[in-house]
C-alpha positions as CSV (number, residue, x, y, z in Angstrom):
1,X,55.2,76.0,260.6
2,X,56.9,73.1,259.6
3,X,54.3,71.0,262.3
4,X,51.8,72.0,261.0
5,X,52.5,71.4,257.5
6,X,53.5,68.2,258.3
7,X,50.0,67.0,260.4
8,X,48.1,68.3,257.6
9,X,50.3,66.0,254.9
10,X,50.1,63.0,257.5
11,X,46.2,63.2,258.1
12,X,45.6,64.2,254.1
13,X,47.5,60.6,254.3
14,X,45.4,59.1,256.1
15,X,42.2,59.9,254.7
16,X,43.2,59.2,251.3
17,X,44.8,55.7,252.2
18,X,41.2,54.3,253.9
19,X,39.5,52.6,251.7
20,X,35.9,53.2,251.1
21,X,33.1,50.8,251.0
22,X,29.9,52.7,249.4
23,X,26.7,51.2,250.1
24,X,24.8,50.8,246.6
25,X,21.3,50.6,248.3
26,X,19.5,52.6,250.4
27,X,17.5,51.5,253.8
28,X,13.7,52.0,253.2
29,X,12.0,55.3,254.6
30,X,10.8,55.4,257.7
31,X,9.0,58.1,257.2
32,X,5.2,57.8,255.9
33,X,4.4,59.1,252.5
34,X,2.3,61.8,253.7
35,X,4.3,63.6,255.4
36,X,6.8,63.8,252.5
37,X,3.8,65.3,250.5
38,X,3.5,69.0,250.6
39,X,-0.5,68.9,251.0
40,X,-3.3,71.1,250.9
41,X,-1.0,74.5,251.7
42,X,1.2,73.4,249.2
43,X,-1.2,73.1,246.8
44,X,-2.7,76.4,247.4
45,X,0.9,78.0,247.3
46,X,1.7,76.8,243.9
47,X,-1.7,77.5,242.8
48,X,-1.2,80.7,244.0
49,X,2.1,81.5,241.9
50,X,0.5,80.0,238.6
51,X,-2.1,82.5,238.7
52,X,-0.6,85.4,239.7
53,X,2.2,84.6,237.2
54,X,-0.7,84.0,234.6
55,X,-1.8,87.8,235.9
56,X,1.3,89.2,235.2
57,X,1.9,87.6,231.3
58,X,-1.4,89.1,230.6
59,X,-0.6,92.4,231.7
60,X,2.7,92.4,230.3
61,X,1.3,91.5,227.3
62,X,-1.3,94.3,227.2
63,X,0.8,97.2,227.9
64,X,3.5,96.1,225.8
65,X,0.9,95.9,222.6
66,X,-0.5,99.2,223.6
67,X,2.9,101.0,223.8
68,X,3.7,99.6,220.6
69,X,0.4,100.9,219.1
70,X,0.9,104.1,220.9
71,X,4.2,104.3,219.2
72,X,2.9,103.2,215.6
73,X,0.0,106.3,215.9
74,X,2.7,108.9,216.8
75,X,4.5,108.1,213.8
76,X,1.5,108.2,211.9
77,X,0.7,111.8,213.4
78,X,4.3,112.8,212.6
79,X,4.3,111.4,209.3
80,X,1.2,113.0,208.2
81,X,2.1,116.5,209.6
82,X,5.7,116.3,207.8
83,X,3.1,115.8,204.4
84,X,1.0,118.8,205.6
85,X,3.9,121.0,205.8
86,X,5.9,119.6,202.3
87,X,2.2,120.2,201.3
88,X,2.2,123.9,202.3
89,X,5.7,124.0,201.7
90,X,5.0,123.4,197.8
91,X,1.9,125.6,198.1
92,X,3.8,128.9,199.5
93,X,7.0,127.9,196.5
94,X,4.3,127.5,194.1
95,X,2.1,130.8,194.8
96,X,2.7,134.3,192.7
97,X,2.5,137.7,194.1
98,X,-0.7,137.9,191.2
99,X,-2.4,134.6,192.8
100,X,-5.9,135.0,194.5
101,X,-6.1,132.8,197.6
102,X,-9.9,132.4,199.2
103,X,-10.1,135.3,201.6
104,X,-7.7,137.8,199.7
105,X,-8.8,140.4,199.2
106,X,-6.4,142.0,196.4
107,X,-8.2,141.9,193.7
108,X,-9.5,139.3,190.8
109,X,-6.0,137.5,189.4
110,X,-3.7,138.9,187.1
111,X,-2.9,136.9,183.9
112,X,0.9,136.1,183.7
113,X,2.7,136.9,180.4
114,X,5.2,133.9,181.3
115,X,2.8,131.4,181.8
């Protein structure tokens, strides 16, 4: 293992000891600009992605809005049911044995002495 470690240290030392001379200028490109541009098919692909993205965003906005409205309607219905249940409970509590209801065939209402 000592031989391998020594070889690695020696190779690293040689690489670090070399002077690097970076080239500040790049050579001019030999590839024509027409070959580098995406062309018609690149434009079609990007246009398709953009249109699909817009359609997905519109659909998602519509679905979120619909879900929110359904939740609001559900809350209103539950509130109305709770109100109706409270009102019917209140009516049942206020009703006395001598009170008359529409459709009751118990006869006329008897006056209460304690009212």
